[in-house]
C-alpha positions, 0 to 999 in steps of 0.5 A: 499500500506504501508503495502504491501511494509513494508512487501515485504522489510521483506520477502526480509530481512528475504531471505538476513538472510537465503542466508548469513546463508547458506553462513556462515554455508556451509562445503562441506563434503569431504573436512571436511573429509579431514580435519579430517582425517589430525587432526587423523594423526597428533600430537597436544600436545598444543591442538590447534585443540581442536576446531576442531569437528563437522559439520561446518569446517569453523569454525574451528580453522586455516580453512577459507572457501569462502563465496559463494563456500564453500569450504576451501581456507585458513589453516593457522596452522602456530605456532600450533607446531604440530608433525606426519605424514601429510595424503594425504588427505589434497590434497582434499583441492583443492581450498586452496588459502593460507597453512601455517604450519610453526613453526611445527616439523614433523621430518624430513619427505620430504615435500608432493609431493602433495602440488604441486597439489594446483593450486590455492595456492598463498601462501605458507609457510613451514618454520621451520617446521621439514621437510628434505629431496629434495624440490620435484619439482612439486611446480614449478607447483605453477605458481600463488604463490606470497609467498613461505618460505621453510627456515630450521634452524632446524637438518634436511638438506632440500635440492633440485635435480635442481633448475630450478623449481624456474624460473616457480614460475613467480608470486612470489613476496617473496622468502624464501629459507635461510637453505636450502643446495643448494651448486650444483646450480651454476645457482640460480642466472639465475633461480631466475633472471627469476623471474620478480616479486620478491620484497623479495630474502632471501638465507642466510645460504643456502651453495650457491657455489662460485658464479660471481654475475656480471655473470648476465648482465641484471636483470629481478627481478627490483621490488626487495625491500630486498636482504638476502644472507648472509653466503654464500661463493660467492667468488665476488665482489659487482655486478653491478646490484645492484646499478639499484634496485632503490627500494632497502630498504634492503641489506644484503650480510655479509660473503660473502667472497666479495673482492674489493671496494664499488663504488660510485654507491652505492648512487643511492640507495635512498630507502635504510634503511639497508645495510649489508656488514660485514665480508667480504674482501672488502677495500678502503675507505667509499665512500663519496656517501653514503651520499646521503642515507638518509633514512639509518637506520642500517649500518653495514660495519664491519670486512672488510679491510676499510680504509681512514679518518671516520671523513671526511665519517661522516661529509659528511653524518651527514646532510642528514642521520637523521635517522640512528640508528645503525652504526658498523664499528669495525675491520677495518682500520679507521682512524680519529677523533669522534668529528663528533658523536654529529650530531648522535642525531638518534644512539641507537647502535655504533661499532667503535672497533678495529680500528686506531682511535685517539684522545679523546672522546668528552664530546659531546658524551653525547649528544646521548641520545639514545644510548644503545650500545658503544664499542670504543675499541681497539683504539688509544684513549686517554685521561679523561673520567669524568661524563660529559661524560654520563650526559645524557646517560640514556639508555646506556646498554653497556659501551665498552671502553678497550685497549685504553689510556683513564683515568677514572676520577669520583667523590667517590660519582658520581651515574651515569644515566644508568643502565649497563648491560656490563662494559668493561675497560680493559686497562684503568686506573681506579684504584687506587681504586676499582669505588665504582659507580658500586655498584649502577648497579644492572642489570650488568652481566658482568664488566671487568677491567682487567689491569686498575690499581686496586691496595688493596683489593676487596669490599666486596660488589662485591659478595653480591650486588643484580645485576645477575652478570655473568662474572667478570675480574679483572686479571692483577691488584695489588689486595692484600687479601684474597679471602672472603668465601662470594664468594659463594654467587654470585649465578649467577656467571659463569666466575671468573678471577683474575689471575696475583694479589696478592692474598693470603691465600686459595682457598673458596668455590664457587658458583655451577654457576662457569664453568670458573676459573682462579687464576693462579699467585697469592700466594695463598696457602693450598690444593686444596678444596673439595668442588670442586667436586660437581661443574659443572667446565669446565676450571680451572686454578690454576697455579703459586701460592703455593699450596700443598697436592695431587690433589683430586681423584674427580677432574679427574672425573668432566665430565664437565671438559675441562682443568685443569691447575695446574703447578707451585705449590707445589703438591705432590704424584702420577699422577691423570688420567685426561684428557688435564691436565698441571701438569708441574712443581710441585713434582708428583711421582710415575709413568705415568699411563697404564690409559692414552690411555683411554683417547679418547679426549686427545691432550696434555700432559705435565708432565715435570718438575716433579718427574715421574720415571719407563718407557714410557708407550707403551699404549700411543700409543694408543691415539685416538685423536693423531691416525688420519693420516688426519692432518686437525686439528679437532676443536671438543675439542677447549673449548670457553665460552660465557656469553651472554648479553640480547638478545645475543646483545653482549658477552665475550668470555674466551679462554683457553690458554696452554703453552708449550716446541715448537721448543725449546721456551717456547710458549703460544697457545690460541687454544689448539686445534692446538697444539698436543703436549706430554712433558714428559722432565726433570722427572727420566724416564727410560727404552726405548723409545717405538716404539708405539709412531710412531702411533702418526701421529697427533703429532707436538711436541715431548719431552723427554728431561733431563730423563734417557732414554736408548736404540735407538731411533726406526725406527718408528719415521719417521712415524709421518709426522705431526712432527714439534718438537723434543726433545731427549737431555740429555738422554742416548739414542744409537745406530745410528740415524734411516733414517727414520727419513729423513722423517720427512719433517715437522720438524723445530726443532730437538735435540739430543744432549748430548746422547750416539748416534753413526754413520753417521747422515742421509743425506737428506731433513730436517735433512740438515737444522739443524746446528751441535748444534742439535747433540752436546755431541754424541762423537760417531756422525759423518758426517755433519753438524759436522766438525768430518767426518766419517773414513769410507768416500771415495772418492766413498760416496764423488761421491754418495753425488755428485749424490745425492746433484745433485738429490736434487737440481734437485728435490727441482727445479723440486717441485719450478716449479711445485709449480709455476705452480699450483700456478699460478691460485692463482696470479690473486686473489687481496686478495691471491697475496700478502700472495703468494708472501711472501710464495714463497719468503721464499721458495725460500730463504729456497731452496738457503740456502739448495742448498749452504749448501749442495755445500759447504759440498762436496767441 
């Protein structure tokens, strides 16, 4: 009996093994053929599909089958970096439950429509797979789908013909359509509101249209845990329904053009761990109710208009908020002091920069032993900083204290407990000696010690020590001596700014890595180094030194160069053919080259205060970047260089500045593309003003003063619709002022003085707003605003002036009425009201002044 029983058990075991073997080994031939066809049409550069051969497709990489039926139920090819064509044969996998083709590059082809036929599908991830075109509405057929990710941040744009297909996916728990182009769908919120089971909603960077988030009064997605709508111009206030989402853990509405206050109802979100409302227009105080959010780990309320006393808000928080790791309140209007910091022991990142905080930095900040990033720059903080402030900050990676009234007082032998990658002490009193403790910072990438009271020569070790330093700013100090030849050994240096110091000697060779070099406002001498020919410089400023010689020809052939400023030196020779070069105040001679017209990106030309002769080339009227009639400025030439730290978590920005004589003043422009200017003043130019200059519709400033230019002002000058500043003074111009100048409606500065102009000054529009100083020194000019009347004036002319005045006055009144009517809608925008009323006040004051002057002239 026993043997019989043992035999039966053994037979049963063999039968189970056979059944299991068959289930594991099963692979339906039609589905295997579908996978083979898919593999044939796809490209697999990393060889991730090397196992796709043999009869048993269920054992292939990324393929899973049902043990009961043998059907392929899972195809997980995420991060396989595939490309090529997706074979429609894939539609043969009719029992597919899970499909992941993310992190590939399918070259912008549309998402296949046949995916909408996988009726069993519960998981679909096509994110960052290089798809483009239109989302097929057939995806709305996937009624069992619980996970959908179509997000894409690549070069291919994905859009949709409608958004209603989303509302059909009633089983969805996770929806990510980030980076799709959804600008046409004003009903997107209503569609999402149909998803009762939704827990995660990500629509960031989706170009969503302006949406009143309060347009949905009754919400169905009450299970939401994550909302990410950042970087969409929603132009709304915070919706009331958010405060009823009791399970919400992550809320990111940053950069959404939100306005209004943060309500006290925020305290109802007890599960909240991350709140991101940065870069909006939110105002008022930080609500005290935030003290009830005990699970908060990350707070970002930066770049708003928040006000109030931060000390009071923070003191109410720390009894409950013990887990907070990141606190970013930068760029607001917060006041108060920092005595509360010692209670935030778990903080890792603290950014309170660009506020109005006052008082001292307490030594108790050293208790924040987890701190890696500290930025309290641009406040009103005062006091001394010693070793006690940094005793336990061994994890500190970035220290930015710039633009406060700190005095750094540490021992010469101090050895910091941290290893920084970024140091910003601009405007703090660090000197007179260069801080020796920096020699211990072997990981440092960016140092900003501008305006730090440093005197004397820079230490040699700053160019030789082992750190991967990429950016050094020691501008606006009193640094003396010469730049050493060893500077070339700083192999990682990208940005070097030593402007406004007392450096002497020659310019040494620079490391090949340098892209931004500013040595302006020193006492450097000699010629421009030949070694620059092998560099990839993008910004070079050597102005206000004592450099001599000629500009090497190679300097204009450096294809990477964005801007050169060599003004106020003793350079001589013929003018080089470089674009966006400031060559002001040198000794350049010769003629302006005709080849300037070939510099298609030229927007700023300053050749003033040189010894240039000859006539203004007619080709100047062919500058491509100034020809467009579209007065919306193109920002493409703007040069902005960034040095990123580890992980891109912080950066230093170096923006180019240009000085230009604009509206009669020598002004500094931080963003050069905002200025389109030609300045040829203070040279020896002769001949006439070419009529072709009237083609430069985008020109904002034109200065030809203090030359020997003859002839008449061309009638085409009236074509310069964007001209704001015009200076033709101190030349030999003759003839009448062209009537076309009445068309220069943007003109706010005009100087035609000291020429030989004649006739009656044109009357009307902007020309009525200028005083007599604009026309002095022209003996044959007459008419307002000069006191010299024209001999041919008669009562008839006076009657015409009265008629013109009345016409002009009623035109202005009509303009004012129309302007106010059109602008009425803006009055109801709280964010725009203050700017609107200030603007209209300026308009009204200007109208009154013009009318009073006009009437006084005809009395």
